Backbone as a printed PyTorch tensor [residue, N CA C, xyz], in Angstrom:
tensor([[[  8.8990,  -0.1190,  20.4610],
         [  8.2720,   0.7750,  19.5070],
         [  8.3740,   2.2300,  19.9740]],

        [[  8.7990,   2.4700,  21.2000],
         [  8.8880,   3.8400,  21.6780],
         [ 10.0480,   4.6070,  21.0520]],

        [[ 10.9340,   3.9400,  20.3140],
         [ 12.0610,   4.5960,  19.6430],
         [ 11.7550,   4.8990,  18.1720]],

        [[ 10.6560,   4.3600,  17.6390],
         [ 10.3100,   4.5500,  16.2350],
         [  9.8500,   5.9880,  16.0020]],

        [[ 10.3960,   6.6150,  14.9480],
         [ 10.0130,   7.9890,  14.6240],
         [  8.9380,   8.0450,  13.5590]],

        [[  8.9970,   7.1290,  12.5950],
         [  7.9980,   7.0820,  11.5280],
         [  7.6530,   5.6330,  11.2020]],

        [[  6.4750,   5.4530,  10.6760],
         [  6.0060,   4.1460,  10.2370],
         [  5.7550,   4.2480,   8.7410]],

        [[  6.4690,   3.4450,   7.9640],
         [  6.4210,   3.5290,   6.5060],
         [  5.4160,   2.5280,   5.9500]],

        [[  4.6440,   2.9770,   4.9660],
         [  3.7510,   2.0850,   4.2320],
         [  3.9060,   2.3820,   2.7360]],

        [[  3.5350,   1.4150,   1.9230],
         [  3.5210,   1.6080,   0.4730],
         [  2.5900,   0.5650,  -0.1200]],

        [[  2.5230,   0.5120,  -1.4280],
         [  1.7310,  -0.4470,  -2.1860],
         [  0.2850,   0.0110,  -2.3860]],

        [[ -0.2480,   0.8020,  -1.5000],
         [ -1.6090,   1.3180,  -1.6730],
         [ -1.7640,   2.5780,  -0.8310]],

        [[ -2.5500,   3.5370,  -1.3120],
         [ -2.7430,   4.7580,  -0.5210],
         [ -3.6060,   4.4930,   0.7080]],

        [[ -3.4030,   5.2980,   1.7300],
         [ -4.2440,   5.2500,   2.9290],
         [ -5.0860,   6.5150,   2.9690]],

        [[ -6.2990,   6.3790,   3.4290],
         [ -7.1850,   7.5300,   3.5330],
         [ -6.7750,   8.4610,   4.6700]],

        [[ -7.2460,   9.6990,   4.5910],
         [ -6.9400,  10.7030,   5.6090],
         [ -7.4030,  10.2510,   6.9900]],

        [[ -8.5560,   9.5950,   7.0630],
         [ -9.0570,   9.1660,   8.3760],
         [ -8.1310,   8.1230,   9.0040]],

        [[ -7.5050,   7.2740,   8.1900],
         [ -6.5490,   6.2950,   8.7110],
         [ -5.3100,   7.0040,   9.2430]],

        [[ -4.8010,   7.9590,   8.4690],
         [ -3.6660,   8.7660,   8.9450],
         [ -4.0100,   9.4380,  10.2690]],

        [[ -5.1710,  10.0780,  10.2920],
         [ -5.5750,  10.8180,  11.4920],
         [ -5.6870,   9.9040,  12.7080]],

        [[ -6.2050,   8.7030,  12.5160],
         [ -6.3090,   7.7600,  13.6280],
         [ -4.9300,   7.4560,  14.2050]],

        [[ -3.9650,   7.1170,  13.3400],
         [ -2.6270,   6.7940,  13.8280],
         [ -1.9450,   7.9980,  14.4630]],

        [[ -2.2570,   9.2070,  13.9840],
         [ -1.7000,  10.4060,  14.6220],
         [ -2.2070,  10.5510,  16.0590]],

        [[ -3.4470,  10.1060,  16.3250],
         [ -3.9550,  10.1680,  17.7020],
         [ -3.1690,   9.2390,  18.6220]],

        [[ -2.5070,   8.2490,  18.0370],
         [ -1.6620,   7.3260,  18.7990],
         [ -0.1980,   7.7810,  18.7940]],

        [[  0.0330,   9.0070,  18.2940],
         [  1.3710,   9.5830,  18.1670],
         [  2.2590,   8.7430,  17.2450]],

        [[  1.6450,   8.2220,  16.1880],
         [  2.3500,   7.4160,  15.1900],
         [  2.2740,   8.1400,  13.8440]],

        [[  3.4190,   8.6300,  13.3620],
         [  3.4660,   9.3270,  12.0810],
         [  3.6170,   8.3060,  10.9600]],

        [[  2.6460,   8.2800,  10.0430],
         [  2.6940,   7.3840,   8.9020],
         [  3.3620,   8.0800,   7.7260]],

        [[  4.2680,   7.3720,   7.0710],
         [  5.0000,   7.9050,   5.9300],
         [  4.7010,   7.0330,   4.7160]],

        [[  4.1160,   7.6350,   3.6930],
         [  3.8360,   6.9100,   2.4640],
         [  4.9580,   7.0920,   1.4660]],

        [[  5.3640,   6.0080,   0.8260],
         [  6.3530,   6.0550,  -0.2400],
         [  5.7100,   5.5320,  -1.5120]],

        [[  6.1370,   6.0580,  -2.6570],
         [  5.5520,   5.6580,  -3.9290],
         [  6.6160,   5.0670,  -4.8390]],

        [[  6.2370,   4.0750,  -5.5860],
         [  7.1190,   3.4740,  -6.5720],
         [  6.4790,   2.2350,  -7.1420]],

        [[  7.2360,   1.5480,  -7.9710],
         [  6.7870,   0.3040,  -8.5800],
         [  8.0280,  -0.4820,  -8.9650]],

        [[  7.8710,  -1.7330,  -9.2670],
         [  9.0480,  -2.5490,  -9.5780],
         [  9.8230,  -1.9760, -10.7580]],

        [[  9.1470,  -1.3340, -11.6910],
         [  9.8090,  -0.7440, -12.8510],
         [ 10.6540,   0.4790, -12.5040]],

        [[ 10.5210,   0.9830, -11.2910],
         [ 11.3410,   2.1210, -10.8430],
         [ 12.2600,   1.6980,  -9.7020]],

        [[ 12.6700,   0.4400,  -9.7070],
         [ 13.5360,  -0.1000,  -8.6440],
         [ 12.8980,   0.1080,  -7.2770]],

        [[ 11.6230,  -0.1860,  -7.2040],
         [ 10.8080,  -0.0700,  -5.9860],
         [ 10.4440,   1.3860,  -5.7220]],

        [[ 10.9490,   1.9990,  -4.6670],
         [ 10.4960,   3.3450,  -4.3230],
         [ 11.0730,   4.4050,  -5.2580]],

        [[ 10.2270,   5.3620,  -5.6120],
         [ 10.6320,   6.4910,  -6.4480],
         [ 10.5810,   7.7820,  -5.6500]],

        [[ 10.1010,   7.6890,  -4.4040],
         [ 10.0270,   8.8700,  -3.5400],
         [ 10.7230,   8.5960,  -2.2120]],

        [[ 10.9900,   9.6630,  -1.5180],
         [ 11.5950,   9.5840,  -0.1940],
         [ 10.9140,  10.6030,   0.7060]],

        [[ 11.2180,  10.5400,   1.9790],
         [ 10.6280,  11.4560,   2.9450],
         [ 11.7010,  12.1960,   3.7100]],

        [[ 11.4230,  13.4320,   4.0170],
         [ 12.2480,  14.2650,   4.8730],
         [ 11.2900,  14.8220,   5.9290]],

        [[ 11.4430,  14.4090,   7.1640],
         [ 10.4830,  14.7920,   8.1980],
         [ 10.3820,  16.2990,   8.3940]],

        [[ 11.4110,  17.0470,   8.0320],
         [ 11.3790,  18.5010,   8.2000],
         [ 10.6290,  19.1950,   7.0700]],

        [[ 10.5920,  18.5710,   5.8730],
         [ 10.0310,  19.2560,   4.7160],
         [  8.8290,  18.5740,   4.0780]],

        [[  8.6480,  17.2960,   4.2780],
         [  7.5330,  16.5920,   3.6570],
         [  6.2480,  16.8400,   4.4320]],

        [[  5.1490,  16.7940,   3.7040],
         [  3.8450,  17.0310,   4.3080],
         [  3.1420,  15.7190,   4.6190]],

        [[  2.3740,  15.7480,   5.6950],
         [  1.5330,  14.6110,   6.0510],
         [  0.5440,  14.3640,   4.9100]],

        [[  0.1280,  13.1470,   4.7130],
         [ -0.8380,  12.7250,   3.6950],
         [ -0.2530,  12.7470,   2.2780]],

        [[  1.0670,  12.8100,   2.1350],
         [  1.6620,  12.7880,   0.7950],
         [  2.5320,  11.5450,   0.6410]],

        [[  2.9850,  11.3060,  -0.5820],
         [  3.8750,  10.1730,  -0.8500],
         [  5.3270,  10.6190,  -0.9070]],

        [[  5.6280,  11.7790,  -0.3600],
         [  6.9950,  12.2430,  -0.2700],
         [  7.4790,  12.9940,  -1.4910]],

        [[  8.7990,  13.0500,  -1.6290],
         [  9.4570,  13.8060,  -2.6880],
         [ 10.2480,  12.8470,  -3.5670]],

        [[ 10.4900,  13.2260,  -4.8370],
         [ 11.2650,  12.3410,  -5.7160],
         [ 12.6520,  12.0480,  -5.1500]],

        [[ 13.1040,  10.8040,  -5.3110],
         [ 14.4690,  10.4880,  -4.9230],
         [ 15.4080,  11.1640,  -5.9160]],

        [[ 16.6660,  11.2780,  -5.5500],
         [ 17.6580,  11.9170,  -6.4090],
         [ 17.7010,  11.2070,  -7.7680]],

        [[ 17.6540,  11.9880,  -8.8270],
         [ 17.7290,  11.4430, -10.1690],
         [ 16.3950,  11.0340, -10.7720]],

        [[ 15.2980,  11.2430, -10.0510],
         [ 13.9750,  10.8380, -10.5300],
         [ 13.1450,  12.0850, -10.8490]],

        [[ 12.5360,  12.0970, -12.0110],
         [ 11.6390,  13.1750, -12.3930],
         [ 10.2180,  12.6610, -12.5190]],

        [[  9.2600,  13.5140, -12.2120],
         [  7.8450,  13.1510, -12.2760],
         [  7.0980,  14.1270, -13.1660]],

        [[  6.0480,  13.6390, -13.7900],
         [  5.0780,  14.5050, -14.4530],
         [  3.7110,  13.8520, -14.3050]],

        [[  2.6890,  14.6590, -14.4740],
         [  1.3120,  14.1650, -14.4710],
         [  0.8040,  14.2680, -15.9000]],

        [[  0.4230,  13.1390, -16.4760],
         [ -0.0450,  13.0900, -17.8520],
         [ -1.5550,  13.2740, -17.8870]],

        [[ -2.0160,  14.0920, -18.8070],
         [ -3.4480,  14.3680, -19.0020],
         [ -4.1580,  14.7560, -17.7030]],

        [[ -3.6760,  15.8030, -17.0150],
         [ -4.3230,  16.1980, -15.7580],
         [ -5.7350,  16.7530, -15.9880]],

        [[ -6.6080,  16.5120, -15.0090],
         [ -7.9450,  17.0890, -15.0560],
         [ -7.9110,  18.4940, -14.4530]],

        [[ -9.0680,  19.0990, -14.2230],
         [ -9.1270,  20.4700, -13.7170],
         [ -8.4980,  20.6230, -12.3360]],

        [[ -8.3960,  19.5290, -11.5750],
         [ -7.7970,  19.5640, -10.2440],
         [ -6.3220,  19.1500, -10.2610]],

        [[ -5.7830,  18.8860, -11.4590],
         [ -4.3770,  18.4860, -11.5750],
         [ -4.1420,  16.9900, -11.4290]],

        [[ -5.2130,  16.2090, -11.3090],
         [ -5.0920,  14.7560, -11.1520],
         [ -4.9650,  14.1060, -12.5270]],

        [[ -3.9430,  13.2850, -12.6840],
         [ -3.7260,  12.5710, -13.9330],
         [ -2.8220,  11.3790, -13.6860]],

        [[ -2.3410,  10.7740, -14.7610],
         [ -1.4920,   9.5930, -14.6240],
         [ -0.0910,   9.9950, -14.1590]],

        [[  0.4130,   9.2900, -13.1430],
         [  1.7530,   9.5270, -12.6210],
         [  2.7670,   8.9110, -13.5820]],

        [[  3.7280,   9.7250, -14.0280],
         [  4.7840,   9.2680, -14.9300],
         [  6.1280,   9.6490, -14.3340]],

        [[  7.1250,   8.7620, -14.5070],
         [  8.4500,   8.9690, -13.9070],
         [  9.5420,   8.6630, -14.9140]],

        [[ 10.6810,   9.3500, -14.7420],
         [ 11.8600,   9.0070, -15.5360],
         [ 13.1020,   9.3000, -14.7100]],

        [[ 14.1590,   8.5690, -15.0550],
         [ 15.4300,   8.7450, -14.3620],
         [ 16.1820,   7.4290, -14.2780]],

        [[ 17.3740,   7.4850, -13.7110],
         [ 18.2280,   6.2980, -13.6220],
         [ 17.5880,   5.1330, -12.8770]],

        [[ 16.7520,   5.3790, -11.8670],
         [ 16.1410,   4.2360, -11.1740],
         [ 15.1460,   3.4520, -12.0260]],

        [[ 14.7230,   4.0040, -13.1560],
         [ 13.7550,   3.2970, -14.0110],
         [ 14.4360,   2.1600, -14.7630]],

        [[ 13.6970,   1.1130, -14.9470],
         [ 14.2250,  -0.0730, -15.6120],
         [ 14.4550,   0.1820, -17.0940]],

        [[ 15.2160,  -0.6850, -17.7340],
         [ 15.5290,  -0.5410, -19.1540],
         [ 14.4540,  -1.1290, -20.0490]],

        [[ 13.6160,  -1.9870, -19.5190],
         [ 12.5420,  -2.5760, -20.3010],
         [ 12.2060,  -3.9690, -19.8060]],

        [[ 11.1070,  -4.4850, -20.3080],
         [ 10.6780,  -5.8330, -19.9550],
         [ 11.5230,  -6.8580, -20.7030]],

        [[ 11.9450,  -7.8730, -20.0200],
         [ 12.7970,  -8.9110, -20.5910],
         [ 12.1040,  -9.6030, -21.7610]],

        [[ 12.7210,  -9.5250, -22.9200],
         [ 12.2290, -10.1690, -24.1450],
         [ 10.7940,  -9.7750, -24.5060]],

        [[ 10.4060,  -8.5300, -24.1590],
         [  9.0590,  -8.0700, -24.4910],
         [  9.1300,  -6.6060, -24.9330]],

        [[  9.5970,  -6.4020, -26.1540],
         [  9.7590,  -5.0460, -26.6840],
         [  8.4280,  -4.3090, -26.7950]],

        [[  7.3670,  -5.0180, -27.1340],
         [  6.0550,  -4.3810, -27.2740],
         [  5.6120,  -3.7640, -25.9460]],

        [[  5.6980,  -4.4980, -24.8560],
         [  5.3070,  -3.9740, -23.5380],
         [  6.2100,  -2.8150, -23.1190]],

        [[  7.4900,  -2.9110, -23.4570],
         [  8.4310,  -1.8280, -23.1310],
         [  8.0350,  -0.5590, -23.8760]],

        [[  7.7290,  -0.6610, -25.1520],
         [  7.3100,   0.5180, -25.9330],
         [  6.0160,   1.1140, -25.3830]],

        [[  5.1340,   0.2840, -24.8600],
         [  3.8470,   0.7640, -24.3470],
         [  3.9810,   1.5100, -23.0180]],

        [[  4.9480,   1.1490, -22.1950],
         [  5.0590,   1.7760, -20.8740],
         [  5.8470,   3.0950, -20.9170]],

        [[  6.7420,   3.2440, -21.8950],
         [  7.5320,   4.4770, -22.0470],
         [  6.8850,   5.3980, -23.0710]],

        [[  6.9410,   6.7190, -22.8140],
         [  6.4730,   7.6660, -23.8240],
         [  7.6720,   8.2480, -24.5780]],

        [[  7.4120,   9.1580, -25.5000],
         [  8.4700,   9.7120, -26.3540],
         [  9.4740,  10.5720, -25.5820]],

        [[  9.1230,  11.0070, -24.3750],
         [ 10.0310,  11.8020, -23.5410],
         [ 10.8270,  10.9390, -22.5630]],

        [[ 10.6210,   9.6180, -22.6150],
         [ 11.3510,   8.7130, -21.7400],
         [ 10.7220,   8.5040, -20.3740]],

        [[  9.4610,   8.8710, -20.1960],
         [  8.7550,   8.6720, -18.9270],
         [  8.0950,   7.2980, -18.9040]],

        [[  8.1880,   6.6230, -17.7650],
         [  7.4520,   5.3880, -17.5200],
         [  6.0480,   5.7680, -17.0720]],

        [[  5.0430,   5.2190, -17.7220],
         [  3.6510,   5.4750, -17.3550],
         [  3.2050,   4.4190, -16.3440]],

        [[  2.7790,   4.8800, -15.1740],
         [  2.4570,   3.9620, -14.0820],
         [  1.0500,   3.3760, -14.1600]],

        [[  0.1220,   4.1080, -14.7670],
         [ -1.2710,   3.6890, -14.7310],
         [ -1.9800,   4.1630, -13.4680]],

        [[ -1.2260,   4.7560, -12.5290],
         [ -1.7890,   5.2640, -11.2790],
         [ -2.1730,   6.7330, -11.4300]],

        [[ -3.1910,   7.1520, -10.7070],
         [ -3.5940,   8.5580, -10.7080],
         [ -2.9800,   9.2720,  -9.5080]],

        [[ -2.6170,  10.5150,  -9.7090],
         [ -2.0680,  11.3230,  -8.6270],
         [ -1.9950,  12.7740,  -9.0330]],

        [[ -1.4780,  13.5830,  -8.1380],
         [ -1.3140,  15.0130,  -8.3810],
         [  0.0280,  15.4160,  -7.7830]],

        [[  0.7190,  16.3510,  -8.4240],
         [  1.9750,  16.8670,  -7.8840],
         [  1.6930,  18.1180,  -7.0940]],

        [[  2.2450,  18.1880,  -5.9060],
         [  2.1090,  19.3550,  -5.0420],
         [  3.4710,  19.6910,  -4.4780]],

        [[  3.6750,  20.9420,  -4.1750],
         [  4.9190,  21.3270,  -3.5130],
         [  4.9210,  20.7700,  -2.1050]],

        [[  6.0340,  20.1540,  -1.7050],
         [  6.1580,  19.6330,  -0.3410],
         [  6.5410,  20.7300,   0.6020]]])
């Protein structure tokens, strides 16, 4: 483990105190964001430019927006791009519900966009 530069996690966010604990052990945690509808990960990390406590930056070809943001910019995470799936197999109704008129997949997750 002495050769590992970063430790990747996904599927659920980690709190700042968890990040801070692992940093005391000299272990940098890297969060990635995505869902099966976006071919798994929709973000990537660059150790020189990404910030601690974030889910990284969009992968090439992926666009993000925050739908219905509140006063702090927190809203539903939406994505579009080639990594997004074409739709649910034999379920046009569910496909229409997850995509909006601009072609964004609605994740149902809350988040905020910040400059990395």
